[in-house]
C-alpha positions as a Python dict, from the first residue, in 0.01 Angstrom:
ca = {
    (1, 'X'): (0, 0, 0),
    (2, 'X'): (318, 203, 55),
    (3, 'X'): (367, 221, -320),
    (4, 'X'): (33, 394, -362),
    (5, 'X'): (92, 634, -73),
    (6, 'X'): (455, 717, -131),
    (7, 'X'): (460, 703, -507),
    (8, 'X'): (767, 483, -554),
    (9, 'X'): (589, 277, -820),
    (10, 'X'): (784, -37, -729),
    (11, 'X'): (661, -377, -835),
    (12, 'X'): (557, -631, -574),
    (13, 'X'): (880, -823, -632),
    (14, 'X'): (1087, -506, -590),
    (15, 'X'): (910, -426, -262),
    (16, 'X'): (978, -779, -139),
    (17, 'X'): (1345, -745, -235),
    (18, 'X'): (1365, -416, -50),
    (19, 'X'): (1206, -560, 265),
    (20, 'X'): (1431, -866, 253),
    (21, 'X'): (1734, -641, 206),
    (22, 'X'): (1635, -444, 517),
    (23, 'X'): (1605, -769, 714),
    (24, 'X'): (1946, -882, 584),
    (25, 'X'): (2101, -552, 694),
    (26, 'X'): (1938, -603, 1035),
    (27, 'X'): (2082, -956, 1053),
    (28, 'X'): (2430, -845, 943),
    (29, 'X'): (2445, -571, 1205),
    (30, 'X'): (2316, -808, 1475),
    (31, 'X'): (2582, -1062, 1378),
    (32, 'X'): (2853, -797, 1384),
    (33, 'X'): (2748, -699, 1736),
    (34, 'X'): (2793, -1063, 1838),
    (35, 'X'): (3156, -998, 1931),
    (36, 'X'): (3044, -746, 2192),
    (37, 'X'): (2792, -998, 2321),
    (38, 'X'): (3058, -1272, 2330),
    (39, 'X'): (3294, -1048, 2527),
    (40, 'X'): (3034, -975, 2793),
    (41, 'X'): (2919, -1337, 2799),
    (42, 'X'): (3273, -1441, 2893),
    (43, 'X'): (3330, -1157, 3138),
    (44, 'X'): (3009, -1152, 3345),
    (45, 'X'): (2782, -1394, 3522),
    (46, 'X'): (2486, -1158, 3550),
    (47, 'X'): (2195, -1315, 3365),
    (48, 'X'): (1985, -1000, 3393),
    (49, 'X'): (2261, -785, 3245),
    (50, 'X'): (2290, -1025, 2951),
    (51, 'X'): (1916, -1007, 2882),
    (52, 'X'): (1922, -626, 2884),
    (53, 'X'): (2239, -621, 2670),
    (54, 'X'): (2072, -849, 2413),
    (55, 'X'): (1774, -614, 2399),
    (56, 'X'): (2000, -313, 2346),
    (57, 'X'): (2212, -476, 2076),
    (58, 'X'): (1910, -610, 1887),
    (59, 'X'): (1741, -269, 1912),
    (60, 'X'): (2049, -111, 1755),
    (61, 'X'): (2046, -360, 1469),
    (62, 'X'): (1672, -310, 1419),
    (63, 'X'): (1714, 67, 1400),
    (64, 'X'): (1994, 33, 1145),
    (65, 'X'): (1783, -206, 934),
    (66, 'X'): (1483, 26, 937),
    (67, 'X'): (1710, 323, 867),
    (68, 'X'): (1837, 137, 560),
    (69, 'X'): (1477, 80, 449),
    (70, 'X'): (1390, 447, 496),
    (71, 'X'): (1700, 574, 315),
    (72, 'X'): (1641, 338, 23),
    (73, 'X'): (1278, 447, -4),
    (74, 'X'): (1392, 810, -1),
    (75, 'X'): (1627, 743, -292),
    (76, 'X'): (1360, 557, -488),
    (77, 'X'): (1086, 815, -442),
    (78, 'X'): (1115, 1076, -715),
    (79, 'X'): (970, 1397, -576),
    (80, 'X'): (829, 1339, -230),
    (81, 'X'): (1040, 1117, -9),
    (82, 'X'): (944, 979, 328),
    (83, 'X'): (1058, 1225, 590),
    (84, 'X'): (1206, 1464, 333),
    (85, 'X'): (1116, 1833, 337),
    (86, 'X'): (866, 1931, 70),
    (87, 'X'): (1003, 2058, -258),
    (88, 'X'): (924, 2429, -306),
    (89, 'X'): (700, 2422, 2),
    (90, 'X'): (423, 2233, -179),
    (91, 'X'): (361, 1947, 63),
    (92, 'X'): (58, 1742, -19),
    (93, 'X'): (-175, 1592, 242),
    (94, 'X'): (-111, 1242, 105),
    (95, 'X'): (264, 1292, 163),
    (96, 'X'): (203, 1369, 528),
    (97, 'X'): (-31, 1072, 551),
    (98, 'X'): (234, 849, 391),
    (99, 'X'): (493, 963, 645),
    (100, 'X'): (253, 903, 932),
    (101, 'X'): (153, 560, 807),
    (102, 'X'): (517, 464, 751),
    (103, 'X'): (620, 568, 1102),
    (104, 'X'): (318, 390, 1254),
    (105, 'X'): (424, 80, 1058),
    (106, 'X'): (777, 111, 1202),
    (107, 'X'): (637, 124, 1557),
    (108, 'X'): (412, -178, 1495),
    (109, 'X'): (701, -366, 1332),
    (110, 'X'): (920, -294, 1636),
    (111, 'X'): (653, -398, 1886),
    (112, 'X'): (582, -724, 1703),
    (113, 'X'): (956, -792, 1676),
    (114, 'X'): (1007, -736, 2047),
    (115, 'X'): (724, -967, 2145),
    (116, 'X'): (834, -1237, 1898),
    (117, 'X'): (1185, -1217, 2041),
    (118, 'X'): (1038, -1260, 2387),
    (119, 'X'): (840, -1567, 2287),
    (120, 'X'): (1129, -1728, 2095),
    (121, 'X'): (1402, -1668, 2351),
    (122, 'X'): (1576, -2002, 2401),
    (123, 'X'): (1917, -1870, 2302),
    (124, 'X'): (1972, -1666, 2617),
    (125, 'X'): (1873, -1957, 2839),
    (126, 'X'): (1779, -1945, 3203),
    (127, 'X'): (2032, -2024, 3477),
    (128, 'X'): (1950, -2345, 3656),
    (129, 'X'): (1692, -2459, 3401),
    (130, 'X'): (1718, -2719, 3128),
    (131, 'X'): (1724, -2612, 2764),
    (132, 'X'): (1379, -2565, 2613),
    (133, 'X'): (1286, -2449, 2265),
    (134, 'X'): (969, -2284, 2393),
    (135, 'X'): (932, -2184, 2756),
    (136, 'X'): (601, -2119, 2922),
    (137, 'X'): (475, -1769, 2868),
    (138, 'X'): (562, -1542, 3157),
    (139, 'X'): (404, -1209, 3077),
    (140, 'X'): (528, -1005, 2784),
    (141, 'X'): (843, -835, 2660),
    (142, 'X'): (793, -514, 2854),
    (143, 'X'): (728, -690, 3185),
    (144, 'X'): (1031, -913, 3131),
    (145, 'X'): (1259, -623, 3041),
    (146, 'X'): (1140, -415, 3337),
    (147, 'X'): (1190, -711, 3575),
    (148, 'X'): (1540, -778, 3441),
    (149, 'X'): (1641, -412, 3471),
    (150, 'X'): (1513, -404, 3830),
    (151, 'X'): (1705, -720, 3919),
    (152, 'X'): (2015, -596, 3739),
    (153, 'X'): (2031, -274, 3943),
    (154, 'X'): (1939, -460, 4262),
    (155, 'X'): (1594, -316, 4337),
}
């Protein structure tokens, strides 16, 4: 769908490679931020701080991964790139639609990623509880993050 809107003319396999490359960049950045996470894991006992720190570090890696995807698409698009200023002031309506659709896709991708991370969160653990692969659902990502921030600052 993005091929048709943006005009990159990539094959399905090339699009899949590009998306996988963006996920690999995301993973590499998240892994590189692991040293920061390890430092704070060893230096604090605040569970709520660790949850919020994980959210921040994974958000950074997600933004870098999506930035990689956007920059690569800009390089692959011949005349009209996503987010690029129009050449000679001749912006086409489909270019603006492509930008809008791409940015909506980024927001949806981020929201789904946040909720999936919330559902599959056994790696942070819960103090005083036994290890579980899947915990019972307790609201959603936004409620959990808001609760942890409130507890972290002592409200």
